[in-house]
C-alpha positions as CSV (number, residue, x, y, z in Angstrom):
1,X,30.9,-4.1,1.3
2,X,29.4,-1.2,1.3
3,X,30.0,-1.2,-2.6
4,X,28.2,-4.7,-2.9
5,X,24.4,-5.2,-3.9
6,X,22.7,-6.8,-0.9
7,X,20.2,-9.2,-1.7
8,X,17.9,-10.9,0.8
9,X,17.2,-14.4,-0.4
10,X,14.1,-16.5,1.2
11,X,15.8,-20.3,0.8
12,X,12.9,-22.1,1.7
13,X,10.4,-21.2,-1.1
14,X,9.4,-22.5,-4.1
15,X,9.9,-26.4,-6.2
16,X,13.1,-28.5,-5.2
17,X,14.2,-25.9,-2.5
18,X,16.9,-24.8,-1.0
19,X,18.7,-26.7,-3.3
20,X,18.4,-24.9,-6.7
21,X,18.5,-21.7,-4.3
22,X,22.1,-22.3,-3.4
23,X,23.0,-23.4,-6.6
24,X,21.1,-20.5,-8.4
25,X,23.3,-18.2,-6.0
26,X,26.5,-20.4,-7.1
27,X,25.9,-20.1,-10.8
28,X,25.1,-16.1,-10.4
29,X,28.5,-15.7,-8.1
30,X,30.5,-17.1,-11.3
31,X,29.4,-14.7,-12.9
32,X,28.9,-11.6,-10.8
33,X,30.6,-11.0,-7.6
34,X,29.0,-7.8,-6.7
35,X,26.4,-9.2,-4.6
36,X,26.3,-10.4,-1.2
37,X,23.5,-12.4,0.0
38,X,21.2,-13.0,3.6
39,X,19.9,-16.4,3.0
40,X,16.9,-17.6,4.9
41,X,16.0,-20.5,6.1
42,X,16.5,-23.5,8.2
43,X,20.5,-23.1,9.3
44,X,21.1,-27.4,9.3
45,X,19.8,-28.2,5.5
46,X,21.4,-24.8,4.1
47,X,25.1,-25.4,5.8
48,X,24.6,-28.9,4.4
49,X,24.3,-27.1,0.7
50,X,26.8,-23.9,1.3
51,X,29.6,-26.2,2.3
52,X,30.0,-27.9,-0.9
53,X,29.9,-24.6,-2.5
54,X,33.0,-22.5,-0.9
55,X,32.1,-19.5,-3.6
56,X,28.6,-19.0,-2.0
57,X,29.9,-19.6,1.7
58,X,32.7,-16.6,1.1
59,X,29.5,-14.2,-0.1
60,X,27.2,-15.1,2.0
61,X,25.3,-15.2,5.4
62,X,23.0,-18.1,6.9
63,X,19.9,-16.3,9.2
64,X,18.2,-19.2,10.8
65,X,14.2,-19.1,10.3
66,X,12.4,-22.1,11.9
67,X,9.3,-22.2,9.7
68,X,8.0,-21.7,6.3
69,X,5.4,-20.9,3.8
70,X,3.6,-23.2,1.8
71,X,3.1,-22.8,-1.4
72,X,-0.6,-23.7,-1.2
73,X,-1.4,-21.7,1.6
74,X,-3.8,-19.0,1.5
75,X,-2.3,-15.9,1.4
76,X,-4.4,-15.0,5.1
77,X,-2.8,-18.2,6.6
78,X,0.7,-17.7,5.6
79,X,0.3,-14.4,7.2
80,X,-1.0,-15.4,10.2
81,X,1.9,-18.0,10.1
82,X,4.5,-15.6,9.3
83,X,7.1,-13.5,11.6
84,X,9.0,-16.5,12.3
85,X,8.9,-17.6,8.4
86,X,11.4,-17.7,6.0
87,X,9.7,-15.4,3.8
88,X,8.8,-12.7,6.5
89,X,12.1,-12.5,7.7
90,X,13.6,-12.1,4.0
91,X,10.9,-9.0,3.3
92,X,11.7,-7.4,6.7
93,X,15.2,-7.7,5.8
94,X,14.3,-4.6,3.6
95,X,12.1,-2.6,6.3
96,X,15.4,-3.0,8.8
97,X,17.2,-1.9,5.9
98,X,19.9,-4.5,6.3
99,X,18.9,-5.5,2.6
100,X,18.6,-3.4,-0.5
101,X,16.3,-5.6,-2.3
102,X,14.4,-9.4,-1.6
103,X,14.4,-12.5,-3.6
104,X,12.0,-15.5,-3.3
105,X,10.4,-18.2,-5.4
106,X,7.8,-18.9,-3.0
107,X,3.8,-17.8,-2.9
108,X,3.0,-15.1,-4.5
109,X,0.1,-14.1,-2.8
110,X,1.9,-14.7,0.8
111,X,4.4,-12.3,-0.4
112,X,2.2,-9.6,-2.1
113,X,0.3,-10.0,1.5
114,X,3.2,-9.5,3.9
115,X,4.9,-6.9,1.7
116,X,2.4,-4.9,2.4
117,X,1.9,-5.2,6.1
118,X,5.7,-4.3,6.6
119,X,6.3,-2.2,3.5
120,X,4.9,0.9,2.5
121,X,4.2,1.6,-0.3
122,X,5.8,4.9,-2.2
123,X,3.8,8.0,-2.2
124,X,1.4,8.5,-4.9
125,X,1.4,4.9,-5.6
126,X,-2.5,3.1,-5.0
127,X,-1.7,-0.5,-5.9
128,X,1.5,-2.1,-6.3
129,X,1.6,-4.0,-9.3
130,X,3.7,-6.9,-10.6
131,X,6.0,-6.5,-13.1
132,X,8.1,-9.2,-15.4
133,X,10.1,-9.5,-18.9
134,X,8.6,-10.8,-21.8
135,X,10.2,-11.5,-25.0
136,X,9.7,-9.8,-28.0
137,X,11.2,-9.5,-31.6
138,X,13.9,-7.3,-30.3
139,X,14.7,-8.1,-26.9
140,X,12.6,-7.7,-24.2
141,X,9.2,-6.2,-22.8
142,X,8.5,-5.3,-19.6
143,X,4.6,-6.2,-19.0
144,X,2.7,-5.1,-16.2
145,X,0.7,-5.8,-13.9
146,X,0.7,-9.9,-14.3
147,X,-1.9,-10.7,-11.2
148,X,-2.0,-8.3,-8.3
149,X,-4.5,-6.4,-8.8
150,X,-7.9,-8.0,-10.8
151,X,-9.8,-4.5,-10.8
152,X,-8.1,-1.1,-11.8
153,X,-9.0,2.4,-11.9
154,X,-7.0,4.6,-14.8
155,X,-5.5,6.1,-11.5
156,X,-3.9,2.2,-10.7
157,X,-3.3,2.1,-15.1
158,X,-1.2,5.2,-15.1
159,X,0.7,5.3,-12.0
160,X,2.0,1.3,-13.7
161,X,2.8,3.4,-16.6
162,X,5.6,5.4,-14.8
163,X,6.3,2.4,-12.8
164,X,6.9,0.9,-15.9
165,X,8.8,3.0,-17.6
166,X,10.9,3.3,-14.5
167,X,11.1,-0.4,-14.3
168,X,12.2,-0.6,-18.1
169,X,15.5,2.0,-17.8
170,X,16.8,0.7,-14.9
171,X,17.3,-2.6,-16.6
172,X,17.9,-1.3,-20.3
173,X,19.3,2.3,-19.9
174,X,16.5,3.6,-22.1
175,X,15.9,7.2,-21.6
176,X,12.2,7.4,-22.7
177,X,11.0,3.6,-23.3
178,X,8.0,3.4,-25.4
179,X,4.6,2.5,-24.1
180,X,1.3,1.1,-24.9
181,X,-2.0,-0.3,-23.4
182,X,-3.2,-3.6,-24.1
183,X,-6.7,-3.4,-25.6
184,X,-8.9,-5.1,-28.0
185,X,-8.1,-2.7,-30.8
186,X,-5.9,0.2,-31.8
187,X,-8.5,2.9,-32.4
188,X,-9.0,5.5,-29.8
189,X,-12.7,4.8,-29.3
190,X,-11.8,1.2,-28.5
191,X,-12.3,-0.6,-25.2
192,X,-14.1,-0.1,-21.6
193,X,-14.0,3.3,-20.1
194,X,-10.7,2.6,-17.7
195,X,-8.6,2.3,-20.6
196,X,-10.4,4.9,-22.5
197,X,-10.1,7.3,-19.8
198,X,-6.4,6.1,-19.1
199,X,-5.8,6.8,-22.8
200,X,-6.0,10.4,-22.1
201,X,-4.4,10.9,-19.0
202,X,-1.4,9.3,-20.7
203,X,-1.5,11.0,-23.6
204,X,-1.9,14.2,-22.0
205,X,1.3,14.0,-19.4
206,X,3.6,16.4,-20.3
207,X,7.4,16.2,-19.6
208,X,6.9,12.4,-18.8
209,X,9.9,9.8,-18.9
210,X,8.2,7.8,-21.8
211,X,6.8,8.0,-25.0
212,X,3.0,6.9,-25.2
213,X,2.5,4.7,-28.4
214,X,-1.5,4.2,-27.5
215,X,-2.9,1.0,-27.6
216,X,-1.2,-2.2,-28.3
217,X,-3.1,-5.9,-29.2
218,X,-2.4,-9.1,-27.7
219,X,-1.2,-10.4,-31.0
220,X,1.5,-8.1,-31.1
221,X,3.0,-7.8,-27.6
222,X,5.7,-9.5,-29.5
223,X,6.4,-7.7,-32.1
224,X,8.7,-5.3,-30.4
225,X,7.5,-1.7,-31.5
226,X,7.3,-0.8,-27.7
227,X,8.9,-1.7,-24.3
228,X,6.3,-1.5,-21.7
229,X,3.0,-3.1,-21.9
230,X,0.3,-1.7,-19.6
231,X,-2.8,-4.1,-18.3
232,X,-4.7,-5.2,-15.6
233,X,-3.8,-7.6,-13.6
234,X,-6.1,-10.3,-14.5
235,X,-5.8,-9.3,-18.4
236,X,-2.4,-9.5,-18.2
237,X,-1.7,-13.0,-16.0
238,X,-4.4,-14.4,-18.3
239,X,-2.0,-13.5,-21.5
240,X,1.2,-14.2,-19.5
241,X,0.0,-17.9,-18.9
242,X,-0.9,-18.3,-22.8
243,X,1.8,-17.2,-24.0
244,X,3.7,-19.7,-21.8
245,X,1.3,-22.6,-22.5
246,X,1.7,-22.0,-26.2
247,X,5.5,-21.6,-25.9
248,X,5.5,-24.9,-24.4
249,X,3.3,-26.7,-26.8
250,X,5.0,-24.9,-30.3
251,X,8.6,-26.4,-28.5
252,X,6.9,-29.5,-27.7
253,X,5.8,-30.3,-31.0
254,X,8.3,-29.3,-33.1
255,X,10.7,-31.6,-31.0
256,X,8.6,-34.4,-31.7
257,X,8.4,-33.6,-35.7
258,X,11.7,-33.7,-36.1
259,X,13.6,-36.8,-36.7
260,X,17.4,-37.2,-35.4
261,X,18.9,-35.9,-38.9
262,X,16.9,-32.5,-39.6
263,X,17.8,-31.7,-35.5
264,X,21.4,-32.5,-36.6
265,X,20.9,-30.2,-39.6
266,X,18.9,-27.5,-38.2
267,X,20.8,-27.7,-34.9
268,X,22.0,-24.2,-34.3
269,X,18.8,-22.8,-35.7
270,X,17.1,-24.7,-33.5
271,X,19.1,-24.1,-30.3
272,X,18.5,-20.1,-31.0
273,X,14.7,-20.7,-31.4
274,X,15.2,-22.6,-27.9
275,X,17.0,-20.0,-26.5
276,X,14.5,-17.2,-27.5
277,X,12.1,-19.4,-26.0
278,X,13.4,-20.2,-22.8
279,X,11.4,-18.9,-20.2
280,X,14.4,-19.4,-17.5
281,X,15.7,-16.3,-19.2
282,X,12.5,-14.1,-18.4
283,X,12.5,-15.6,-14.9
284,X,11.9,-12.4,-11.9
285,X,8.9,-10.2,-11.6
286,X,9.0,-7.6,-9.0
287,X,6.3,-6.1,-6.7
288,X,5.9,-2.1,-8.2
289,X,5.1,0.4,-6.3
290,X,6.7,-0.6,-2.6
291,X,8.9,1.3,-0.9
292,X,11.8,-1.2,-1.7
293,X,11.9,-3.6,-4.1
294,X,10.8,-7.0,-3.6
295,X,11.6,-9.9,-7.1
296,X,9.7,-13.0,-6.9
297,X,11.0,-15.5,-9.0
298,X,9.0,-18.3,-10.3
299,X,8.6,-21.5,-8.3
300,X,9.0,-24.0,-10.6
301,X,11.9,-22.7,-12.1
302,X,15.4,-24.1,-12.0
303,X,18.6,-22.8,-10.6
304,X,19.7,-21.8,-13.7
305,X,16.5,-19.5,-13.9
306,X,16.9,-18.5,-10.4
307,X,20.6,-17.2,-11.3
308,X,18.6,-15.3,-14.1
309,X,16.4,-13.7,-11.2
310,X,19.4,-12.5,-9.1
311,X,20.5,-10.5,-12.0
312,X,17.4,-8.7,-12.6
313,X,17.8,-8.1,-8.7
314,X,21.1,-6.5,-9.3
315,X,20.4,-4.4,-12.2
316,X,17.2,-3.5,-10.0
317,X,19.4,-1.9,-7.4
318,X,22.3,-0.6,-9.6
319,X,19.8,1.2,-12.1
320,X,18.1,3.0,-9.1
321,X,14.7,1.6,-9.4
322,X,12.9,3.4,-6.4
323,X,14.3,6.7,-7.0
324,X,13.8,6.8,-10.5
325,X,9.9,5.9,-9.8
326,X,10.1,8.7,-7.1
327,X,11.0,11.0,-9.8
328,X,8.7,10.7,-13.0
329,X,5.5,10.9,-10.0
330,X,7.7,14.3,-8.9
331,X,7.6,15.2,-12.4
332,X,4.0,14.1,-13.6
333,X,3.2,15.7,-10.2
334,X,4.4,18.5,-11.4
335,X,3.4,19.0,-14.8
336,X,0.1,17.5,-15.5
């Protein structure tokens, strides 16, 4: 089993769990048998789900936990409840070197707090960031931070650039991704002091593992001209929620405006349109900056969406993400 990717899964977090978690694991195994799963949760409930799925039982191990963290619990309450919960044990498996990567659809705030309690940050990184995938005209962007840090310094944003470029190359094997800072304009003198200082830092980095493309405005995020977009957690989260709401609005209104005949005549085009905007395809955000990789699935996604987050986990481990981040940091330290 040494050559397999070992994924620790919190089976009790998120809506419709653990049913969708086990079904998502089964879907992923039908496409890729490189993964082995340590599944944390109530073994009585899990056994009922897994016994119906031979493929899952052959490629997993259940670790019984007596408690779970609820989606509406505060991070502090969740951390105090912690040590016997499925989320705590899942993240702890990284500290114990049992798993290569951890995955949960549970409470985001609790995940961040527990991960900081159990895992060290990579040397040189002050704040971990939440990075996710965002569709664009050509393929996908990596966007960070999506909500872990409301306020950021120029040091934090430049760290996000180094980590984001490593994340992108782990997923897409691009040697030098194009990076841009999200801003209210394209001119170098636009934006607040933190953005201007970050611009100078990124522009002056020598031997960097990315191409700095300056600023990008919100209406160009999906143009596909850059690969990694950097922002603070407040702006990133607002942008993400706005994009999700807009996509849902367009899809809903388009469906309402078409009759059965027009749908039949435009079926293939509509299917491509729907697939491009399907949020399940982009499920799986990662806390970047920790010594071990921790992936957050959207809590309301279904089994197909959860299977996509498993695919992200596989690519992160196979792509040696943590080592690439460390290499990027060393390169900048030596050449700045």
